Structures are given as structure tokens and as C-alpha cells.
Residue frames relative to the residue before (quaternion, step in Angstrom):
aa qw qx qy qz dx dy dz
M 1.0000 0.0000 0.0000 0.0000 0.00 0.00 0.00
N 0.1405 -0.7814 0.6067 0.0406 3.54 -0.79 1.10
I 0.0825 -0.8185 0.5685 -0.0062 3.59 -0.61 1.16
S 0.0532 0.7677 -0.6376 0.0361 3.54 -0.95 0.94
K 0.1732 -0.7941 0.5791 0.0638 3.55 -1.05 0.83
N 0.0228 -0.7365 0.6730 0.0644 3.49 -1.29 0.55
K 0.7304 -0.4526 0.2623 0.4392 3.61 -1.19 0.01
K 0.7042 0.4677 -0.2708 0.4605 3.62 1.20 -0.37
Y 0.8223 -0.0515 0.0888 0.5598 3.61 0.99 -0.77
T 0.3766 -0.6588 0.5933 0.2686 3.51 -1.42 0.12
L 0.1845 -0.7822 0.5905 0.0732 3.56 -0.86 1.03
V 0.0791 -0.7810 0.6194 0.0085 3.55 -0.79 1.11
K 0.1056 -0.8024 0.5863 0.0344 3.57 -0.68 1.13
I 0.4206 -0.6716 0.5492 0.2653 3.52 -1.06 0.82
E 0.2715 -0.7996 0.5199 0.1287 3.57 -0.84 0.98
N 0.7811 0.2202 -0.1480 0.5653 3.59 1.10 -0.45
T 0.5911 -0.6120 0.4013 0.3391 3.57 -1.23 0.23
N 0.5688 0.5943 -0.3904 0.4133 3.60 1.24 -0.07
I 0.3038 -0.7953 0.5024 0.1511 3.56 -0.19 1.32
S 0.6549 0.5284 -0.3343 0.4245 3.61 0.90 -0.82
N 0.6475 0.4913 -0.3242 0.4840 3.63 1.00 -0.71
F 0.6376 0.5160 -0.3240 0.4714 3.57 0.99 -0.81
L 0.6543 0.5134 -0.3142 0.4579 3.59 0.90 -0.90
K 0.6372 0.5244 -0.3247 0.4621 3.58 0.98 -0.80
D 0.6736 0.4800 -0.2904 0.4812 3.61 0.87 -0.94
F 0.6551 0.5218 -0.3027 0.4549 3.55 0.95 -0.94
T 0.6590 0.5037 -0.3035 0.4690 3.58 0.93 -0.90
N 0.6551 0.5196 -0.3084 0.4536 3.60 0.96 -0.85
N 0.7470 0.3722 -0.2023 0.5123 3.59 1.11 -0.67
F 0.3786 0.7861 -0.4422 0.2077 3.57 1.30 -0.09
T 0.6353 0.5412 -0.3429 0.4312 3.61 0.98 -0.74
N 0.5890 0.5807 -0.3640 0.4282 3.61 1.18 -0.46
F 0.6914 0.4780 -0.2657 0.4722 3.59 1.24 -0.42
K 0.3706 0.7492 -0.4814 0.2639 3.58 1.28 0.05
G 0.8204 0.2225 -0.1950 0.4893 3.54 -0.92 0.99
E 0.6448 0.5073 -0.3213 0.4728 3.59 1.26 0.03
Q 0.4530 -0.6116 0.5644 0.3197 3.54 -1.21 0.59
L 0.1327 -0.8505 0.5090 0.0008 3.56 -0.61 1.14
I 0.0605 -0.7565 0.6509 0.0187 3.55 -1.02 0.95
V 0.1289 -0.7698 0.6229 0.0530 3.56 -0.83 1.06
D 0.1825 -0.8382 0.5127 0.0347 3.55 -0.52 1.26
F 0.0672 -0.7930 0.6053 -0.0146 3.55 -0.62 1.26
S 0.3485 0.7961 -0.4563 0.1912 3.60 1.25 0.11
E 0.7042 0.4361 -0.2803 0.4851 3.61 1.09 -0.48
N 0.6459 0.4711 -0.3183 0.5094 3.58 1.28 0.06
S 0.1857 -0.8425 0.4996 0.0775 3.57 -0.01 1.28
N 0.6257 0.5549 -0.3382 0.4314 3.61 1.24 -0.15
T 0.4341 0.7180 -0.4527 0.3019 3.61 1.24 0.02
T 0.1535 -0.7912 0.5896 0.0533 3.56 -0.97 0.96
E 0.6810 -0.4496 0.3721 0.4424 3.55 -1.31 0.15
K 0.6301 0.5498 -0.3254 0.4414 3.56 1.00 -0.83
D 0.6250 0.5361 -0.3268 0.4639 3.59 1.06 -0.77
L 0.7008 0.4816 -0.2754 0.4484 3.58 0.86 -0.96
I 0.6003 0.5658 -0.3597 0.4360 3.58 1.07 -0.66
L 0.5557 0.6053 -0.3877 0.4177 3.61 1.17 -0.46
F 0.6855 0.4784 -0.2714 0.4770 3.60 1.20 -0.49
L 0.4094 0.7482 -0.4508 0.2635 3.61 1.26 -0.05
K 0.6546 0.5128 -0.3242 0.4510 3.61 0.88 -0.86
L 0.6714 0.4777 -0.2962 0.4830 3.59 0.92 -0.88
N 0.5963 0.5633 -0.3419 0.4584 3.57 1.08 -0.75
N 0.6977 0.4721 -0.2759 0.4628 3.57 0.79 -1.02
Q 0.6374 0.5256 -0.3188 0.4645 3.58 1.00 -0.82
H 0.6606 0.5083 -0.3031 0.4619 3.58 0.93 -0.89
K 0.6842 0.4848 -0.2887 0.4621 3.58 0.92 -0.88
E 0.5911 0.5632 -0.3640 0.4482 3.60 1.12 -0.58
D 0.6615 0.4938 -0.2914 0.4834 3.56 1.18 -0.57
G 0.5611 -0.6510 0.3621 0.3609 3.59 1.29 0.11
T 0.6249 0.5006 -0.3598 0.4790 3.55 1.12 0.62
S 0.5375 -0.6449 0.4536 0.2991 3.55 -1.25 0.46
F 0.0840 -0.7484 0.6568 0.0377 3.52 -1.29 0.63
V 0.0631 0.8078 -0.5770 0.1028 3.58 -0.46 1.21
I 0.2126 -0.7645 0.5991 0.1066 3.55 -1.05 0.85
I 0.2225 -0.7430 0.6161 0.1372 3.56 -1.01 0.87
C 0.2954 0.7193 -0.5847 0.2314 3.55 -0.71 1.13
E 0.1636 -0.8219 0.5404 0.0755 3.56 -0.59 1.08
T 0.6077 0.5989 -0.3436 0.3923 3.61 1.25 -0.11
V 0.6789 0.4674 -0.2976 0.4817 3.60 1.23 0.01
D 0.4393 -0.6437 0.5525 0.2956 3.52 -1.32 0.37
I 0.3512 -0.7801 0.4773 0.2008 3.58 -0.34 1.22
D 0.5625 0.5989 -0.3896 0.4161 3.59 1.19 -0.34
N 0.6733 0.4775 -0.2879 0.4855 3.60 1.24 -0.36
L 0.6260 0.5339 -0.3285 0.4639 3.59 1.28 0.13
P 0.6079 -0.5391 0.4186 0.4058 3.60 -1.17 0.44
E 0.5934 -0.6242 0.3911 0.3244 3.54 -1.05 0.83
E 0.6739 0.5207 -0.3057 0.4258 3.60 1.02 -0.72
L 0.6135 0.5231 -0.3451 0.4805 3.59 1.28 -0.15
N 0.2434 -0.7829 0.5598 0.1199 3.59 -0.55 1.20
V 0.0956 0.7789 -0.6093 0.1137 3.56 -0.47 1.24
V 0.0139 0.7962 -0.6009 0.0694 3.54 -0.77 1.12
P 0.5420 -0.6698 0.4054 0.3055 3.61 -1.14 0.49
T 0.8080 0.2272 -0.1094 0.5325 3.64 1.12 -0.45
L 0.6325 -0.5276 0.4162 0.3851 3.54 -1.30 0.37
T 0.6167 0.5551 -0.3462 0.4379 3.59 0.99 -0.78
E 0.6763 0.4724 -0.2935 0.4830 3.59 0.95 -0.85
A 0.6065 0.5378 -0.3532 0.4670 3.61 1.07 -0.63
E 0.6425 0.5111 -0.3145 0.4765 3.58 0.98 -0.82
D 0.6344 0.5298 -0.3217 0.4618 3.59 1.03 -0.78
I 0.6355 0.5221 -0.3268 0.4657 3.60 0.98 -0.83
I 0.6439 0.5206 -0.3230 0.4583 3.58 0.92 -0.87
E 0.6661 0.4965 -0.3006 0.4685 3.59 0.93 -0.86
M 0.6612 0.5032 -0.3107 0.4616 3.61 0.93 -0.86
E 0.6704 0.4883 -0.3054 0.4678 3.59 0.93 -0.84
A 0.6067 0.5378 -0.3555 0.4650 3.61 1.08 -0.62
I 0.6407 0.5109 -0.3160 0.4782 3.58 1.01 -0.81
E 0.6421 0.5235 -0.3174 0.4615 3.58 0.95 -0.89
R 0.6556 0.4975 -0.3157 0.4723 3.61 0.93 -0.85
D 0.6441 0.5260 -0.3194 0.4544 3.59 0.99 -0.82
L 0.7028 0.4456 -0.2543 0.4928 3.57 1.10 -0.72
G 0.5486 -0.6571 0.3731 0.3578 3.59 1.28 -0.07
F 0.4433 0.6883 -0.4672 0.3339 3.61 1.13 0.41
């Protein structure tokens, strides 16, 4: 797991192709991301499936309950086959846009 932070968000990149190991590491470190806008990047893992991403739904919901954004970057899946509450986009630019839009929504009380 490769973690980089800037003033707007924390970017977590998967380093290996084993989703279950990544999920285990990510879950173990999840409390370290509390209060941060979070982007999880699967763009370098071409074997990622919709089923793999659904494994992150519980963490996604927990993170959003804390009032922060959780966005996944993955261009190899059909987002129409994923739950609506899971933000999945194909590029980092779109992930940044989602974070900005959700911040505006929170500011407006939505």
C-alpha cells in the first residue's frame, strides 16, 4: 500500500494484485484515515472486478458517516453494476472533482 497526502486528500494506491491482502492492510490502517478525504487508486491493477470493489462498501459507508469523502479510481469496471453509494471513477481528476462536490454538498447541509 502506497500512501501519499496533500492538503485536499489522501491517496492510497494498491501495490500488488492481491485484493484480499490489500483490503486486510487497508482495514487495519483505516483508523489512520479518519477525518481525511480518501481516494483509493486501483488504476494500476487491471484485474480489479466489481466484486472486488464491493468489498470496500462497508468502509466507504463508515468513512462517509464521519463526514468525509471516499472515492475509488478504477477504469476496468462497469459502474452501473456497483451500488450507488460507492463512488467509482476512471481518473484521478474525476476523483478530485467528486471530493470537491461532496465538500460543497456538506457545506450546504445535504
